[in-house]
VEXPA-275003 format. One record per atom (N, C-alpha, C): x, y, z. Coordinates in pm, whole numbers, padded with zeros to 5 digits, always signed. Example, Ala and Ser with C-alpha at 12.3 -4.5 7.8 and 13.67 -1.06 7.14 Angstrom:
<recs>
+01319-00569+00780;+01230-00450+00780;+01320-00330+00780;+01285-00225+00708;+01367-00106+00714;+01290+00003+00787;
</recs>
This chain:
<recs>
+05434+10918+10561;+05558+10871+10625;+05559+10909+10773;+05514+11031+10802;+05509+11074+10942;+05413+10988+11023;+05300+10951+10961;+05205+10865+11031;+05264+10727+11057;+05334+10672+10958;+05397+10541+10976;+05503+10546+11085;+05583+10653+11084;+05686+10666+11188;+05623+10686+11325;+05511+10756+11330;+05442+10775+11457;+05394+10643+11514;+05340+10557+11429;+05296+10424+11474;+05416+10341+11518;+05525+10349+11443;+05644+10269+11473;+05709+10312+11604;+05706+10441+11635;+05775+10492+11754;+05687+10496+11879;+05560+10462+11867;+05472+10462+11985;+05505+10344+12075;+05497+10366+12208;+05521+10252+12299;+05417+10143+12282;+05289+10181+12267;+05180+10084+12253;+05087+10133+12143;+05049+10048+12047;+04954+10090+11944;+04819+10129+12004;+04759+10231+11946;+04633+10283+12001;+04515+10194+11965;+04516+10128+11851;+04403+10047+11808;+04454+09931+11721;+04358+09854+11670;+04394+09737+11589;+04459+09778+11458;+04415+09890+11402;+04475+09936+11276;+04623+09968+11295;+04657+10036+11401;+04798+10068+11428;+04877+09941+11458;+04812+09845+11526;+04881+09718+11553;+04912+09644+11423;+04817+09638+11333;+04839+09573+11203;+04945+09647+11122;+04940+09780+11126;+05042+09859+11055;+05181+09833+11114;+05190+09825+11247;+05319+09798+11311;+05369+09659+11273;+05278+09563+11267;+05319+09427+11229;+05372+09423+11086;+05307+09491+10994;+05355+09495+10856;+05491+09565+10847;+05506+09674+10922;+05635+09743+10921;+05747+09653+10973;+05721+09588+11085;+05824+09500+11142;+05852+09381+11050;+05748+09331+10983;+05768+09219+10891;+05855+09260+10773;+05828+09376+10715;+05909+09424+10603;+06054+09446+10644;+06073+09505+10761;+06209+09528+10810;+06280+09395+10832;+06206+09298+10887;+06266+09167+10916;+06307+09096+10788;+06223+09100+10684;+06256+09034+10558;+06380+09095+10494;+06385+09229+10492;+06501+09296+10432;+06629+09267+10510;+06623+09281+10642;+06741+09258+10726;+06783+09111+10720;+06685+09018+10720;+06718+08876+10711;+06787+08842+10580;+06740+08900+10469;+06806+08876+10341;+06948+08929+10337;+06965+09050+10390;+07100+09107+10395;+07191+09027+10487;+07134+08980+10599;+07213+08900+10694;+07257+08768+10631;+07166+08704+10555;+07202+08579+10486;+07311+08604+10382;+07294+08708+10303;+07395+08737+10200;+07529+08771+10262;+07527+08840+10375;+07651+08876+10445;+07723+08750+10496;+07648+08657+10554;+07710+08536+10608;+07760+08444+10497;+07679+08431+10391;+07714+08334+10285;+07820+08389+10190;+07805+08515+10147;+07895+08570+10045;+08020+08631+10106;+08005+08704+10217;+08120+08775+10273;+08197+08689+10373;+08126+08629+10467;+08193+08549+10569;+08216+08405+10526;+08157+08362+10414;+08179+08231+10354;+08139+08116+10445;+08025+08130+10511;+07967+08016+10579;+07891+07931+10477;+07857+07809+10516;+07785+07722+10424;+07644+07776+10399;+07585+07735+10287;+07452+07783+10253;+07347+07737+10356;+07358+07614+10399;+07260+07562+10494;+07270+07635+10628;+07393+07653+10677;+07411+07722+10805;+07366+07867+10795;+07398+07933+10684;+07357+08072+10666;+07205+08084+10662;+07140+07992+10593;+06993+07996+10585;+06930+07975+10722;+06981+07877+10796;+06925+07847+10928;+06940+07965+11022;+07060+08021+11027;+07084+08133+11119;+07003+08256+11076;+06994+08280+10944;+06920+08397+10896;+06772+08386+10929;+06713+08265+10913;+06570+08247+10945;+06546+08263+11095;+06633+08201+11177;+06616+08213+11322;+06633+08359+11366;+06730+08426+11309;+06753+08566+11343;+06634+08653+11301;+06577+08625+11186;+06464+08705+11137;+06341+08688+11228;+06312+08563+11268;+06197+08540+11357;+06218+08607+11492;+06339+08594+11546;+06368+08658+11675;+06359+08810+11664;+06408+08864+11553;+06402+09009+11533;+06257+09057+11520;+06174+08979+11451;+06034+09018+11434;+05963+09024+11569;+05980+08923+11653;+05917+08924+11784;+05969+09037+11872;+06100+09061+11863;+06159+09166+11947;+06108+09304+11906;+06107+09331+11776;+06059+09462+11731;+05911+09482+11759;+05836+09375+11749;+05691+09388+11766;+05652+09406+11912;+05724+09344+12003;+05684+09343+12143;+05759+09443+12229;+05883+09479+12192;+05966+09563+12279;+05985+09701+12216;+05928+09803+12279;+05943+09939+12227;+06088+09989+12235;+06161+09970+12347;+06301+10013+12348;+06386+09940+12244;+06353+09814+12215;+06430+09741+12113;+06413+09803+11976;+06291+09853+11947;+06270+09923+11820;+06355+10049+11813;+06367+10116+11925;+06451+10236+11928;+06598+10201+11908;+06645+10096+11977;+06785+10054+11961;+06812+10013+11817;+06718+09936+11758;+06737+09892+11620;+06739+10013+11526;+06656+10111+11550;+06655+10231+11465;+06783+10311+11481;+06839+10312+11601;+06965+10385+11623;+07080+10312+11554;+07069+10180+11541;+07176+10103+11475;+07192+10148+11330;+07082+10183+11263;+07089+10220+11122;+07184+10338+11097;+07166+10452+11165;+07266+10560+11143;+07402+10528+11203;+07405+10440+11305;+07534+10403+11363;+07620+10327+11263;+07555+10264+11164;+07632+10198+11057;+07715+10299+10979;+07677+10425+10984;+07755+10528+10917;+07869+10581+11001;+07894+10522+11117;+08003+10563+11204;+08119+10465+11190;+08209+10468+11285;+08330+10385+11276;+08297+10237+11281;+08187+10199+11348;+08151+10058+11351;+08109+10008+11213;+08032+10091+11143;+07997+10054+11006;+08118+10048+10915;+08212+10138+10938;+08336+10136+10858;+08415+10009+10883;+08415+09961+11007;+08485+09837+11036;+08424+09720+10960;+08292+09716+10953;+08227+09610+10878;+08261+09620+10729;+08259+09742+10675;+08291+09758+10533;+08439+09726+10507;+08527+09764+10599;+08669+09733+10582;+08692+09582+10587;+08625+09512+10679;+08641+09367+10685;+08589+09302+10557;+08482+09359+10501;+08431+09306+10374;+08533+09327+10263;+08596+09445+10257;+08699+09471+10155;+08817+09376+10170;+08861+09356+10295;+08975+09266+10318;+08940+09124+10274;+08819+09080+10303;+08779+08945+10264;+08769+08932+10113;+08718+09034+10046;+08709+09029+09899;+08848+09019+09839;+08942+09099+09889;+09078+09096+09837;+09145+08962+09867;+09123+08912+09989;+09188+08785+10027;+09134+08668+09947;+09004+08666+09923;+08942+08552+09855;+08968+08555+09704;+08973+08674+09645;+08982+08684+09500;+09122+08716+09449;+09201+08791+09524;+09331+08836+09475;+09443+08741+09517;+09444+08702+09645;+09553+08618+09694;+09564+08484+09621;+09455+08410+09598;+09469+08287+09517;+09518+08313+09376;+09481+08428+09319;+09530+08463+09185;+09682+08478+09185;+09734+08547+09286;+09879+08569+09295;+09951+08435+09308;+09901+08350+09398;+09966+08220+09419;+09957+08134+09294;+09843+08137+09225;+09828+08058+09101;+09925+08105+08993;+09943+08235+08979;+10036+08286+08879;+10181+08255+08916;+10211+08259+09044;+10347+08221+09087;+10372+08073+09057;+10269+07989+09078;+10284+07847+09045;+10303+07827+08895;+10237+07911+08813;+10258+07901+08669;+10403+07935+08632;+10459+08038+08698;+10599+08074+08673;+10691+07959+08713;+10663+07896+08827;+10745+07784+08872;+10731+07665+08777;+10612+07645+08720;+10596+07537+08622;+10679+07564+08497;+10688+07690+08455;+10773+07724+08341;+10919+07693+08373;+10962+07732+08493;+11101+07703+08534;+11125+07553+08541;+11026+07479+08595;+11040+07334+08603;+11049+07273+08463;+10969+07324+08371;+10974+07272+08234;+11110+07298+08171;+11163+07419+08189;+11294+07452+08133;+11402+07362+08193;+11399+07345+08325;+11501+07261+08390;+11491+07116+08343;+11368+07065+08329;+11350+06926+08289;+11400+06904+08147;+11362+06991+08055;+11402+06972+07916;+11551+06996+07897;+11605+07097+07965;+11748+07124+07950;+11831+07011+08008;+11785+06951+08120;+11861+06840+08178;+11855+06718+08087;+11735+06689+08031;+11725+06577+07937;+11812+06600+07814;+11809+06721+07761;+11889+06749+07643;+12038+06743+07675;+12075+06786+07795;+12216+06779+07834;+12261+06635+07850;+12176+06549+07907;+12210+06407+07920;+12224+06342+07783;+12137+06379+07692;+12146+06323+07557;+12275+06367+07488;+12322+06487+07522;+12444+06535+07458;+12567+06456+07502;+12559+06393+07620;+12675+06312+07663;+12693+06188+07577;+12592+06152+07500;+12610+06039+07409;+12716+06068+07303;+12743+06196+07278;+12850+06230+07184;+12985+06179+07233;+13005+06186+07366;+13132+06138+07420;+13146+05987+07400;+13035+05915+07420;+13041+05771+07397;+13070+05737+07253;+13005+05807+07161;+13028+05782+07019;+13172+05815+06981;+13220+05928+07033;+13358+05966+07001;+13457+05867+07058;+13434+05820+07181;+13528+05724+07240;+13529+05591+07163;+13412+05551+07115;+13406+05424+07039;+13480+05435+06906;+13459+05545+06836;+13530+05563+06711;+13680+05576+06734;+13717+05639+06845;+13859+05648+06878;+13919+05509+06897;+13845+05421+06965;+13894+05285+06983;+13906+05210+06852;+13809+05231+06762;+13817+05165+06631;+13941+05207+06556;+13973+05334+06560;+14091+05383+06488;+14219+05326+06549;+14221+05319+06682;+14342+05267+06747;+14366+05121+06708;+14257+05044+06694;+14273+04903+06658;+14324+04885+06516;+14302+04982+06431;+14349+04970+06291;+14496+05003+06276;+14557+05056+06379;+14699+05091+06370;+14781+04962+06366;+14868+04951+06272;+14949+04829+06254;+15089+04853+06308;+15113+04793+06422;+15247+04797+06481;+15292+04653+06496;+15400+04623+06432;+15441+04482+06425;+15474+04423+06560;+15538+04501+06645;+15581+04447+06774;+15475+04466+06882;+15410+04578+06881;+15309+04610+06983;+15175+04626+06915;+15072+04563+06972;+14938+04575+06916;+14839+04576+07034;+14755+04673+07039;+14660+04678+07152;+14560+04565+07142;+14526+04510+07259;+14424+04405+07261;+14287+04459+07221;+14249+04571+07282;+14118+04629+07256;+14131+04780+07266;+14104+04846+07158;+14124+04990+07158;+14006+05070+07211;+13897+05001+07250;+13779+05075+07294;+13792+05119+07439;+13747+05243+07465;+13748+05297+07601;+13623+05254+07675;+13637+05232+07805;+13523+05202+07890;+13466+05336+07939;+13364+05382+07870;+13305+05514+07899;+13159+05492+07940;+13130+05517+08070;+12994+05495+08122;+12914+05622+08108;+12794+05608+08050;+12706+05723+08028;+12572+05699+08096;+12517+05806+08155;+12383+05801+08211;+12284+05843+08104;+12249+05747+08021;+12157+05780+07911;+12011+05771+07953;+11982+05709+08067;+11844+05698+08114;+11810+05821+08198;+11715+05900+08149;+11679+06024+08218;+11563+06005+08315;+11524+05881+08344;+11411+05858+08434;+11439+05909+08574;+11562+05888+08621;+11597+05934+08755;+11590+06087+08764;+11641+06153+08662;+11637+06300+08663;+11493+06349+08659;+11411+06286+08573;+11270+06327+08566;+11198+06303+08698;+11232+06193+08763;+11169+06163+08890;+11206+06266+08996;+11333+06304+08999;+11376+06404+09095;+11312+06540+09067;+11302+06577+08939;+11238+06703+08904;+11090+06700+08941;+11024+06585+08919;+10883+06574+08954;+10863+06584+09105;+10949+06519+09182;+10938+06527+09328;+10959+06669+09377;+11059+06738+09319;+11083+06877+09359;+10963+06966+09325;+10905+06945+09206;+10788+07024+09168;+10669+06996+09257;+10646+06869+09291;+10535+06835+09380;+10555+06895+09518;+10678+06896+09565;+10705+06954+09696;+10676+07104+09697;+10720+07172+09592;+10692+07316+09582;+10542+07341+09569;+10474+07258+09491;+10330+07274+09472;+10255+07254+09603;+10293+07152+09679;+10228+07129+09808;+10255+07243+09905;+10377+07298+09900;+10408+07412+09987;+10320+07531+09954;+10302+07558+09825;+10219+07670+09785;+10072+07646+09822;+10026+07522+09805;+09888+07493+09844;+09869+07511+09994;+09969+07470+10072;+09959+07488+10217;+09958+07636+10255;+10045+07715+10187;+10047+07859+10214;+09915+07924+10174;+09862+07885+10059;+09735+07940+10014;+09622+07907+10111;+09617+07781+10155;+09513+07742+10250;+09529+07814+10383;+09655+07830+10429;+09679+07898+10556;+09638+08044+10548;+09675+08112+10438;+09639+08253+10423;+09488+08270+10417;+09422+08186+10338;+09277+08197+10325;+09208+08168+10457;+09253+08063+10528;+09190+08028+10656;+09213+08138+10760;+09335+08194+10763;+09366+08299+10860;+09282+08424+10833;+09276+08465+10707;+09198+08583+10674;+09050+08558+10700;+09002+08439+10668;+08861+08407+10690;+08828+08409+10838;+08913+08346+10920;+08888+08345+11064;+08897+08485+11123;+08998+08562+11080;+09010+08698+11129;+08894+08786+11087;+08848+08767+10964;+08735+08848+10916;+08607+08813+10991;+08586+08684+11017;+08467+08645+11093;+08473+08699+11236;+08592+08694+11294;+08605+08745+11431;+08580+08895+11436;+08641+08969+11343;+08621+09114+11341;+08476+09150+11313;+08414+09076+11219;+08275+09103+11186;+08183+09076+11305;+08204+08963+11374;+08121+08932+11490;+08137+09034+11601;+08263+09072+11629;+08287+09172+11733;+08225+09307+11694;+08235+09341+11565;+08179+09469+11520;+08028+09474+11535;+07961+09363+11501;+07815+09360+11514;+07774+09368+11660;+07842+09293+11746;+07810+09298+11888;+07836+09436+11946;+07947+09496+11905;+07977+09630+11956;+07880+09733+11901;+07832+09710+11778;+07733+09800+11720;+07605+09799+11803;+07559+09680+11838;+07440+09670+11923;+07466+09729+12062;+07585+09702+12116;+07619+09756+12248;+07624+09909+12245;+07684+09965+12140;+07695+10110+12133;+07559+10177+12121;+07468+10116+12042;+07334+10173+12030;+07260+10165+12164;+07273+10051+12232;+07209+10036+12364;+07269+10133+12464;+07400+10148+12459;+07467+10242+12551;+07422+10386+12525;+07405+10421+12398;+07359+10555+12366;+07218+10579+12421;+07127+10483+12401;+06991+10499+12451;+06988+10504+12603;+07069+10423+12666;+07074+10424+12813;+07120+10559+12865;+07225+10616+12807;+07272+10748+12850;+07172+10858+12816;+07104+10843+12704;+07004+10943+12666;+06891+10946+12769;+06853+10830+12821;+06741+10823+12916;+06781+10855+13058;+06908+10842+13094;+06948+10858+13234;+07034+10981+13260;+07093+11039+13157;+07184+11152+13177;+07137+11269+13092;+07091+11376+13158;+07040+11492+13084;+07152+11570+13015;+07273+11555+13061;+07386+11627+12998;+07441+11555+12876;+07411+11427+12859;+07468+11347+12752;+07417+11394+12616;+07509+11429+12527;+07478+11467+12389;+07366+11571+12384;+07377+11671+12470;+07271+11772+12480;+07332+11910+12460;+07374+11937+12337;+07428+12070+12305;+07379+12117+12168;+07257+12075+12135;+07199+12113+12006;+07083+12210+12026;+07077+12307+11938;+06966+12404+11938;+06856+12345+11849;+06761+12274+11912;+06654+12208+11838;+06535+12301+11824;+06437+12255+11746;+06315+12334+11726;+06234+12346+11855;+06235+12242+11937;+06164+12249+12065;+06228+12352+12156;+06361+12360+12153;+06429+12461+12234;+06397+12601+12182;+06391+12616+12052;+06355+12748+11996;+06213+12787+12033;+06117+12694+12030;+05979+12724+12068;+05969+12760+12216;+06047+12685+12297;+06046+12715+12440;+06102+12855+12467;+06209+12891+12397;+06266+13025+12415;+06170+13133+12365;+06100+13107+12255;+06003+13205+12204;+05886+13220+12300;+05840+13108+12358;+05728+13116+12453;+05766+13196+12577;+05889+13187+12621;+05934+13258+12741;+06002+13390+12706;+05993+13428+12577;+06048+13555+12531;+06197+13568+12567;+06270+13463+12536;+06415+13462+12565;+06491+13413+12443;+06454+13461+12324;+06521+13419+12200;+06666+13464+12197;+06698+13570+12275;+06836+13619+12276;+06932+13516+12336;+06877+13422+12415;+06964+13318+12471;+07025+13231+12361;+06951+13208+12254;+06999+13122+12148;+07094+13194+12053;+07068+13320+12026;+07156+13395+11936;+07290+13425+12001;+07291+13441+12130;+07417+13473+12197;+07479+13355+12267;+07434+13236+12232;+07487+13116+12298;+07629+13087+12252;+07694+13003+12323;+07832+12969+12294;+07843+12896+12160;+07963+12903+12103;+07985+12839+11973;+07978+12686+11980;+07988+12631+12098;+07984+12485+12109;+07843+12429+12095;+07744+12513+12092;+07607+12467+12070;+07577+12473+11921;+07536+12362+11865;+07517+12351+11721;+07371+12319+11690;+07336+12345+11566;+07204+12304+11518;+07216+12164+11458;+07126+12074+11495;+07142+11933+11450;+07133+11915+11300;+07062+12004+11231;+07051+11992+11085;+07147+12083+11011;+07233+12155+11082;+07325+12246+11017;+07450+12176+10967;+07515+12232+10864;+07636+12168+10809;+07763+12196+10889;+07753+12280+10990;+07872+12320+11064;+07927+12204+11146;+08060+12192+11145;+08130+12092+11225;+08213+12162+11331;+08216+12104+11447;+08304+12157+11551;+08449+12121+11521;+08540+12183+11594;+08683+12156+11570;+08717+12011+11602;+08658+11958+11709;+08684+11819+11744;+08632+11724+11635;+08513+11755+11582;+08458+11671+11477;+08543+11676+11350;+08595+11793+11315;+08679+11806+11196;+08811+11729+11212;+08874+11738+11330;+08999+11665+11354;+08976+11514+11352;+08862+11470+11404;+08831+11327+11401;+08814+11279+11257;+08749+11358+11174;+08733+11321+11032;+08869+11311+10962;+08958+11405+10991;+09091+11405+10928;+09171+11282+10971;+09167+11247+11100;+09241+11130+11149;+09189+11002+11085;+09058+10988+11079;+09000+10868+11018;+09036+10859+10870;+09040+10972+10801;+09074+10971+10659;+09216+10923+10636;+09310+10968+10720;+09450+10924+10706;+09462+10773+10730;+09396+10724+10832;+09402+10580+10862;+09344+10498+10747;+09229+10540+10695;+09167+10466+10585;+09253+10470+10459;+09323+10581+10438;+09409+10592+10320;+09526+10495+10329;+09581+10477+10450;+09691+10382+10468;+09644+10239+10438;+09527+10203+10488;+09472+10070+10460;+09445+10053+10311;+09396+10159+10247;+09370+10153+10103;+09499+10132+10025;+09607+10196+10067;+09735+10179+09998;+09784+10033+10008;+09765+09972+10124;+09805+09832+10140;+09725+09741+10047;+09596+09767+10036;+09514+09687+09945;+09555+09709+09799;+09586+09833+09764;+09629+09860+09628;+09762+09792+09597;+09850+09781+09696;+09977+09710+09676;+09951+09563+09645;+09857+09502+09719;+09824+09361+09694;+09764+09344+09554;+09675+09435+09516;+09614+09428+09382;+09721+09448+09275;+09815+09541+09299;+09924+09562+09202;+10012+09437+09191;+10035+09368+09304;+10111+09243+09299;+10040+09139+09214;+09908+09137+09220;+09831+09045+09136;+09854+09073+08989;+09847+09200+08948;+09871+09236+08808;+10015+09205+08767;+10111+09230+08856;+10252+09203+08824;+10277+09053+08809;+10219+08973+08898;+10238+08827+08888;+10176+08773+08760;+10058+08824+08723;+09997+08779+08598;+10079+08820+08477;+10130+08943+08477;+10210+08989+08364;+10337+08906+08349;+10402+08876+08463;+10524+08796+08459;+10495+08654+08410;+10389+08592+08463;+10355+08456+08422;+10315+08450+08275;+10240+08550+08229;+10197+08551+08089;+10317+08569+07996;+10409+08658+08034;+10529+08679+07952;+10617+08555+07949;+10633+08489+08065;+10715+08367+08069;+10652+08256+07986;+10519+08245+07992;+10453+08138+07917;+10459+08163+07767;+10448+08289+07725;+10453+08319+07582;+10595+08309+07527;+10695+08336+07608;+10833+08338+07558;+10907+08206+07577;+10846+08112+07654;+10919+07987+07677;+10933+07909+07547;+10834+07919+07458;+10843+07848+07330;+10936+07917+07232;+10974+08042+07263;+11060+08117+07173;+11207+08106+07210;+11238+08027+07313;+11378+08013+07352;+11456+07949+07236;+11568+08006+07203;+11648+07955+07091;+11715+07824+07130;+11736+07741+07027;+11805+07614+07046;+11955+07640+07050;+12020+07588+07152;+12164+07611+07168;+12240+07497+07102;+12314+07525+06996;+12393+07417+06933;+12519+07386+07013;+12548+07257+07025;+12668+07211+07095;+12752+07131+06996;+12878+07168+06984;+12970+07100+06891;+13088+07046+06970;+13117+06916+06950;+13230+06850+07016;+13333+06816+06909;+13446+06880+06917;+13555+06858+06822;+13656+06761+06883;+13680+06649+06815;+13778+06548+06859;+13894+06550+06761;+14010+06577+06813;+14131+06580+06730;+14242+06505+06804;+14295+06400+06740;+14400+06323+06804;+14494+06268+06697;+14610+06223+06742;+14712+06165+06652;+14754+06030+06706;+14778+05935+06614;+14821+05800+06650;+14957+05775+06587;+15053+05740+06668;+15188+05713+06618;+15200+05566+06580;+15256+05535+06460;+15272+05396+06411;+15411+05340+06439;+15493+05411+06505;+15626+05360+06535;+15689+05441+06644;+15805+05398+06691;+15879+05470+06794;+15999+05537+06730;+16028+05657+06760;+16144+05724+06702;+16274+05658+06748;+16362+05643+06657;+16490+05575+06687;+16600+05679+06703;+16683+05664+06810;+16794+05759+06824;+16891+05749+06707;+16972+05853+06691;+17063+05860+06576;+17168+05750+06581;+17215+05720+06702;+17320+05619+06713;+17267+05482+06676;+17140+05454+06714;+17084+05323+06681;+17056+05313+06534;+17012+05424+06474;+16984+05421+06331;+17111+05391+06251;+17226+05422+06309;+17351+05398+06237;+17389+05250+06235;+17328+05171+06324;+17363+05030+06330;+17250+04947+06273;+17267+04887+06158;+17159+04804+06097;+17125+04684+06183;+17222+04637+06262;+17194+04520+06345;+17082+04546+06445;+17089+04663+06506;+16984+04700+06605;+16850+04719+06539;+16848+04768+06417;+16721+04788+06349;+16656+04654+06316;+16742+04553+06282;+16685+04423+06256;+16638+04355+06384;+16714+04380+06492;+16677+04320+06620;+16551+04383+06678;+16539+04515+06665;+16422+04590+06716;+16356+04659+06600;+16265+04591+06528;+16206+04651+06408;+16111+04765+06441;+16059+04772+06567;+15963+04878+06596;+16030+05014+06608;+16171+05012+06613;+16243+05139+06603;+16256+05172+06457;+16170+05256+06412;+16173+05294+06271;+16264+05412+06252;+16298+05429+06130;+16384+05543+06101;+16309+05673+06121;+16181+05673+06092;+16101+05794+06110;+15966+05753+06170;+15910+05837+06249;+15779+05813+06309;+15671+05853+06212;+15579+05763+06195;+15467+05793+06106;+15345+05828+06192;+15283+05944+06176;+15171+05993+06257;+15045+05991+06173;+14941+05926+06229;+14811+05925+06163;+14720+06023+06238;+14671+06124+06169;+14585+06226+06231;+14439+06190+06211;+14359+06223+06317;+14214+06201+06309;+14143+06324+06367;+14050+06373+06297;+13974+06492+06343;+13830+06476+06298;+13739+06496+06395;+13597+06483+06364;+13516+06571+06459;+13404+06620+06409;+13315+06706+06488;+13180+06636+06508;+13127+06651+06628;+12998+06594+06663;+12904+06708+06703;+12785+06705+06654;+12690+06814+06675;+12569+06765+06752;+12517+06856+06838;+12396+06828+06916;+12329+06962+06950;+12198+06958+06967;+12120+07078+07001;+12058+07063+07139;+12075+07168+07220;+12013+07172+07353;+11878+07242+07343;+11772+07173+07387;+11636+07228+07383;+11593+07263+07526;+11532+07381+07541;+11488+07428+07673;+11337+07419+07693;+11263+07391+07590;+11118+07383+07602;+11067+07265+07520;+10945+07225+07555;+10883+07114+07486;+10732+07131+07488;+10668+07076+07385;+10521+07086+07378;+10454+06992+07478;+10530+06903+07541;+10472+06809+07636;+10470+06863+07778;+10518+06983+07799;+10518+07042+07933;+10375+07076+07974;+10338+07040+08096;+10205+07070+08149;+10213+07199+08231;+10173+07308+08171;+10175+07438+08236;+10035+07495+08238;+09986+07525+08358;+09854+07585+08368;+09859+07729+08319;+09760+07773+08244;+09762+07912+08196;+09748+08009+08313;+09811+08125+08305;+09799+08222+08415;+09658+08275+08427;+09619+08306+08550;+09485+08357+08577;+09487+08509+08575;+09409+08572+08488;+09411+08719+08481;+09346+08780+08604;+09383+08901+08641;+09321+08967+08757;+09172+08991+08734;+09099+08982+08841;+08954+09006+08837;+08930+09156+08853;+08896+09222+08744;+08877+09367+08749;+08754+09406+08830;+08659+09315+08844;+08541+09348+08925;+08578+09367+09071;+08686+09302+09117;+08730+09321+09255;+08770+09467+09277;+08844+09523+09182;+08885+09663+09194;+08763+09754+09196;+08664+09722+09113;+08543+09803+09109;+08467+09797+09241;+08450+09675+09294;+08376+09660+09420;+08449+09727+09535;+08581+09705+09543;+08659+09768+09650;+08654+09921+09637;+08660+09970+09514;+08651+10115+09494;+08518+10172+09539;+08409+10103+09506;+08277+10150+09548;+08263+10145+09701;+08309+10036+09761;+08301+10026+09907;+08384+10135+09974;+08500+10166+09916;+08583+10270+09977;+08521+10408+09959;+08449+10428+09851;+08376+10556+09837;+08273+10570+09949;+08204+10459+09979;+08107+10462+10090;+08179+10484+10223;+08294+10418+10238;+08369+10433+10364;+08414+10578+10383;+08468+10638+10277;+08510+10777+10289;+08392+10869+10315;+08277+10835+10256;+08157+10916+10280;+08113+10908+10426;+08126+10788+10485;+08085+10773+10626;+08173+10854+10720;+08298+10883+10679;+08384+10964+10764;+08324+11102+10786;+08275+11161+10678;+08220+11296+10689;+08073+11295+10733;+08006+11182+10716;+07866+11172+10758;+07852+11119+10901;+07966+11085+10964;+07958+11028+11098;+07897+11127+11196;+07935+11251+11184;+07881+11354+11274;+07729+11363+11260;+07682+11364+11138;+07538+11375+11116;+07467+11245+11155;+07538+11133+11148;+07479+11007+11195;+07456+11012+11345;+07552+11068+11420;+07533+11084+11565;+07414+11175+11595;+07401+11278+11517;+07289+11368+11540;+07156+11299+11507;+07157+11211+11407;+07035+11136+11375;+06998+11041+11489;+07099+10985+11556;+07069+10898+11670;+06993+10974+11778;+07032+11098+11803;+06962+11178+11904;+06819+11207+11860;+06800+11237+11732;+06667+11267+11683;+06576+11145+11690;+06631+11026+11661;+06552+10903+11670;+06511+10877+11814;+06606+10890+11906;+06573+10868+12047;+06469+10969+12095;+06477+11094+12047;+06379+11195+12087;+06240+11162+12037;+06229+11103+11918;+06097+11068+11865;+06036+10949+11938;+06120+10861+11994;+06067+10746+12067;+06029+10783+12211;+06103+10875+12270;+06080+10913+12410;+06063+11065+12416;+05943+11110+12387;+05916+11254+12378;+05921+11320+12516;+05875+11251+12619;+05878+11311+12753;+06021+11334+12800;+06109+11238+12769;+06250+11257+12806;+06312+11371+12727;+06272+11389+12601;+06323+11499+12522;+06278+11633+12579;+06155+11639+12631;+06109+11762+12695;+06195+11796+12816;+06228+11698+12897;+06313+11723+13012;+06452+11769+12970;+06505+11712+12866;+06638+11750+12818;+06636+11893+12763;+06529+11930+12693;+06519+12066+12639;+06511+12168+12753;+06432+12137+12855;+06423+12229+12970;+06556+12238+13044;+06627+12126+13054;+06758+12129+13119;+06854+12219+13042;+06857+12206+12909;+06947+12289+12829;+06906+12436+12836;+06775+12463+12838;+06728+12603+12849;+06772+12663+12982;+06756+12589+13091;+06799+12639+13222;+06950+12662+13224;+07023+12576+13158;+07169+12592+13153;+07207+12719+13079;+07141+12745+12966;+07169+12868+12891;+07126+12992+12970;+07017+12982+13044;+06971+13096+13126;+07071+13128+13235;+07122+13025+13303;+07219+13049+13410;+07349+13108+13356;+07388+13059+13243;+07511+13112+13181;+07492+13257+13139;+07373+13291+13088;+07347+13429+13047;+07345+13522+13169;+07288+13475+13280;+07285+13556+13402;+07424+13577+13456;+07507+13473+13451;+07646+13487+13500;+07723+13588+13414;+07700+13585+13283;+07770+13680+13200;+07721+13823+13222;
</recs>
């Protein structure tokens, strides 16, 4: 491994064997990175398969030529790997989590809400139809009432037609049409909202991902540039070269009595600034995780509500409706006492009877109101995708791990740069040794 890394980090291969080894190394790296890049574009960013393949192949060829011909580019690319464990890598992983939740959870929530609305639409449609059918009882009752009135025998007064003119809306086509239009309008609104949310999240995720990748390359290049031009930059580590230099000059006491701000690159110790940065990042990531968990919980709640509504809609009880009609028909007019005393008036006005005869009529009409029907078209609710929770959980474990590994990732960047530019590392070690010597003399 050390020999392979030595060939990879050399500015120029020493012979044909090293050149062939470097070509194989760059080819393997290119194939792996190209495959990951294709999967990232196609699965995470949701570009088309053809576009993802074209860009991945072009990127792989360009990367192969760059790594093979440019020594600083190999260093920058190597620095990018541990930089993925810093905040830039976390941004990429967070954008991936957001895209997974948006693509898999949000459509589920909207689909289950549409199922609930379909249940409500079905109930409204069937109840309105059943209610319209119940109005036929009024027509039947009015017709029978007219029949009874026509049978009343009054010698002087007789109704021409005892039937009532009662208009009923027995055709439910208009109601069904209005319910269908309302349902289609709601459905189109939900489809528009779903498309808008998905498009917005997709565009935002692509933008964040593109900016993160560009900034990742910029940050690695910026680190290498400062490493090569500024001897003070990221130069507070007690490395093995510094220890050998101190031993050769018999000044090992400089390292044991050095300030606490000088750390060993392979040691587990964190400075106060590094610990506070880890704590801040952890709080921020926890807040984002809570928001994602709320969205996932909404998905489970929407599915539970839709499933319960769909299972219970067929169990709605039938509401019985009873219409009681009770009326009386008088067969004569009551005659005052004075008129009853005069037989002449009774003969002249025979409809004045001595007593009023009342004919009673009472009848009940029954109807049942139905709230559900087997003809309702209701899409079954979509259950939550548990694999989304698993994937998001695994990604967040990696994200939380990068918070605490970020410090060591920065230290790895320095070690990679030192292996590519050994002469610059020698100058940096001598600069740090002189700095410790001056500080020791001042003390």
